[in-house]
C-alpha positions as CSV (number, residue, x, y, z in Angstrom):
1,M,38.0,-77.8,24.6
2,K,35.1,-77.6,27.6
3,R,36.9,-74.5,28.7
4,A,36.9,-72.8,25.6
5,L,33.6,-73.3,25.4
6,L,32.5,-71.3,28.0
7,P,32.9,-67.5,26.3
8,L,30.1,-68.7,23.4
9,L,28.1,-70.2,25.9
10,A,28.0,-67.3,28.2
11,L,27.3,-65.3,25.1
12,L,24.4,-67.0,24.2
13,A,23.1,-67.2,27.4
14,I,22.2,-63.9,26.6
15,L,22.1,-63.2,23.2
16,L,19.6,-65.9,22.8
17,P,16.6,-64.2,24.6
18,N,17.3,-61.0,23.2
19,L,17.8,-62.6,19.5
20,A,14.3,-64.2,20.2
21,M,12.3,-60.3,21.4
22,A,12.4,-58.1,18.9
23,A,12.1,-54.0,20.3
24,D,8.3,-54.8,20.4
25,M,8.9,-57.7,22.8
26,R,7.6,-60.3,21.0
27,P,8.8,-64.0,21.1
28,L,9.2,-66.1,17.9
29,A,6.0,-67.7,17.0
30,A,6.1,-71.4,16.6
31,G,7.1,-72.6,13.3
32,E,9.3,-69.6,12.8
33,T,12.9,-69.6,12.1
34,L,15.7,-66.4,13.0
35,R,18.4,-67.0,10.4
36,G,21.5,-64.5,10.4
37,R,25.6,-63.5,9.9
38,F,27.8,-62.8,13.0
39,V,31.2,-61.1,13.2
40,Q,32.5,-62.2,17.2
41,E,35.7,-60.5,17.8
42,R,37.6,-61.5,20.8
43,F,40.0,-58.9,22.8
44,L,42.7,-60.6,24.6
45,K,45.3,-59.4,26.6
46,G,49.0,-59.7,25.1
47,F,46.9,-59.6,21.2
48,A,47.4,-56.0,19.6
49,A,44.5,-57.1,17.0
50,P,41.4,-58.9,18.5
51,L,40.8,-62.3,17.1
52,R,38.3,-62.2,14.7
53,T,35.7,-65.2,13.5
54,E,32.5,-64.8,10.9
55,G,29.8,-67.3,10.6
56,H,25.8,-67.9,10.1
57,F,23.5,-69.2,12.8
58,V,20.0,-70.6,12.6
59,L,17.7,-70.8,15.8
60,S,14.8,-72.8,15.8
61,P,12.5,-72.5,18.7
62,G,12.2,-76.0,20.6
63,R,14.6,-77.3,18.7
64,G,18.2,-75.7,19.4
65,L,20.7,-73.6,17.6
66,I,23.0,-73.8,14.7
67,W,26.1,-71.8,15.7
68,S,28.7,-72.0,12.2
69,A,32.1,-70.6,11.9
70,E,32.9,-70.4,8.2
71,S,36.0,-68.3,8.8
72,P,39.2,-68.7,9.7
73,F,38.1,-72.3,10.4
74,A,35.1,-74.4,9.8
75,I,33.5,-75.2,13.1
76,T,29.4,-75.7,13.7
77,T,28.6,-76.0,17.3
78,V,24.8,-77.6,17.9
79,I,23.1,-76.5,21.0
80,T,19.5,-78.4,21.8
81,P,17.8,-79.4,25.1
82,A,19.8,-82.5,25.4
83,G,22.7,-81.5,24.9
84,L,26.2,-80.0,22.4
85,T,28.0,-80.9,19.8
86,Q,30.4,-79.6,17.6
87,E,31.8,-80.4,13.9
88,V,35.3,-79.1,13.0
89,Q,35.5,-78.9,8.7
90,G,32.6,-81.8,8.7
91,T,33.9,-83.9,11.5
92,E,32.3,-84.1,15.1
93,R,35.0,-83.5,17.3
94,L,32.6,-83.2,20.8
95,R,29.5,-84.6,22.3
96,M,28.7,-83.6,25.8
97,A,25.3,-84.0,27.2
98,A,23.5,-81.5,29.2
99,A,24.1,-83.0,32.2
100,Q,28.0,-82.7,31.8
101,L,27.7,-79.1,31.2
102,P,25.6,-77.6,33.9
103,F,25.2,-74.1,32.2
104,L,23.8,-75.6,29.3
105,S,20.4,-76.4,31.7
106,R,20.8,-72.6,32.9
107,L,20.6,-71.7,29.5
108,Y,17.9,-73.0,27.9
109,A,15.6,-72.1,31.6
110,V,16.4,-68.3,29.9
111,L,16.0,-69.4,26.7
112,G,12.7,-71.0,26.7
113,G,11.2,-68.4,29.3
114,A,12.0,-65.8,26.9
115,L,10.9,-67.5,24.0
116,A,7.3,-67.7,25.9
117,G,7.5,-63.7,26.7
118,D,8.7,-64.7,30.2
119,W,11.0,-61.6,31.2
120,K,11.2,-63.0,34.4
121,A,13.6,-65.9,33.7
122,L,16.3,-63.3,33.9
123,D,15.2,-62.9,37.4
124,G,17.7,-64.0,40.4
125,M,20.0,-64.2,37.7
126,F,21.1,-60.8,36.5
127,M,20.3,-56.9,37.4
128,S,18.7,-55.3,34.4
129,E,18.3,-52.0,33.3
130,R,17.2,-51.3,29.8
131,G,16.8,-48.2,28.1
132,S,17.5,-46.0,24.9
133,G,20.2,-46.6,22.3
134,D,22.7,-43.7,21.6
135,S,22.0,-42.6,18.0
136,G,18.8,-41.0,18.9
137,D,16.7,-43.5,17.2
138,R,13.4,-44.1,19.1
139,D,13.4,-48.0,17.9
140,E,17.1,-48.6,19.1
141,W,17.5,-50.0,22.4
142,R,19.9,-50.7,25.0
143,M,20.2,-53.2,27.5
144,V,22.9,-53.8,30.6
145,L,22.9,-57.0,32.5
146,V,25.1,-58.1,35.3
147,P,25.5,-61.2,36.9
148,V,23.7,-61.2,40.7
149,N,26.3,-63.1,42.1
150,A,29.4,-62.2,40.2
151,G,31.3,-65.1,42.0
152,N,29.9,-67.9,40.0
153,L,32.1,-69.7,38.2
154,A,29.3,-70.9,36.0
155,M,29.4,-67.0,34.9
156,P,32.7,-66.2,33.6
157,F,31.9,-62.1,32.9
158,S,31.3,-59.0,34.9
159,R,29.0,-57.2,32.4
160,I,27.2,-57.7,29.4
161,T,25.8,-54.9,27.3
162,V,23.3,-55.8,24.4
163,T,22.1,-52.8,21.8
164,G,19.4,-53.5,19.2
165,D,16.3,-52.4,17.1
166,R,13.7,-55.1,15.6
167,F,16.7,-57.5,16.5
168,V,19.5,-57.3,18.5
169,G,22.2,-55.5,16.6
170,T,26.2,-56.2,19.3
171,V,26.5,-58.0,22.0
172,Q,29.3,-57.0,24.5
173,L,30.6,-59.2,27.1
174,D,33.1,-57.9,29.8
175,K,35.0,-61.0,31.5
176,R,36.1,-60.6,35.1
177,D,40.0,-61.2,34.0
178,G,40.0,-58.0,32.1
179,D,39.3,-59.8,28.3
180,Q,36.1,-59.1,25.9
181,D,34.3,-60.5,23.5
182,R,31.7,-57.9,21.2
183,L,29.4,-59.9,18.4
184,T,28.1,-58.1,15.5
185,F,24.6,-59.5,14.2
186,L,24.0,-59.1,10.4
187,D,21.2,-59.9,7.7
188,Q,19.0,-60.7,10.2
189,A,15.4,-62.2,9.1
190,L,12.4,-63.7,10.3
191,V,11.3,-67.0,8.6
192,T,8.6,-69.7,8.5
193,G,8.6,-73.3,6.7
194,P,10.6,-76.0,7.6
195,L,14.7,-76.4,8.0
196,A,16.7,-77.4,5.5
197,E,17.5,-81.0,5.4
198,G,21.2,-80.4,6.7
199,E,20.1,-78.3,9.5
200,T,17.4,-81.3,10.5
201,R,20.1,-83.6,10.5
202,L,22.1,-81.3,12.7
203,L,19.7,-80.5,15.4
204,D,18.6,-84.0,15.3
205,S,22.0,-85.7,15.8
206,G,22.6,-82.7,18.7
207,S,20.9,-85.2,21.4
208,P,24.5,-86.9,22.9
């Protein structure tokens, strides 16, 4: 189970700070929540078609992330500074403290810096190249990130390509073994106000 979570955590390590930063480089403000939907496609060797997962997410600065897959299975993963929990069909199946998953601490170091508007949080971890998108839209951008230490087992990928405009639109993660993950984000919106009762419960219970 822990190994299966690594692709998701690797994606989130790059995805979260970029989701929080629009094209105008404005970080999420206190009291704002980012909501949206996602489609994740996993291209694995030996499979003719990608494995597809659809769901929604809620990102609350300082609180954590709720990543809820809806199909083909209902799986909710909650990541907070304290750790990670996972529910399958509404029943808790996994609970890990941040100390049990060192990559989680690194994820939050990057996330915390980016949410504060500090892109230097990526320094020493990735080489990055940012440019315009392929469509010709002046608001569209593209960022490529490569781990500085490609042999670091905590970074199970060789390259990440992120594209977007106001929000991130796609994230493509190329793994060292040749497999690939692609995330597409839809219906994203920044909202203010309190979280829903169920969201508060999930984030509060996310501390192992």
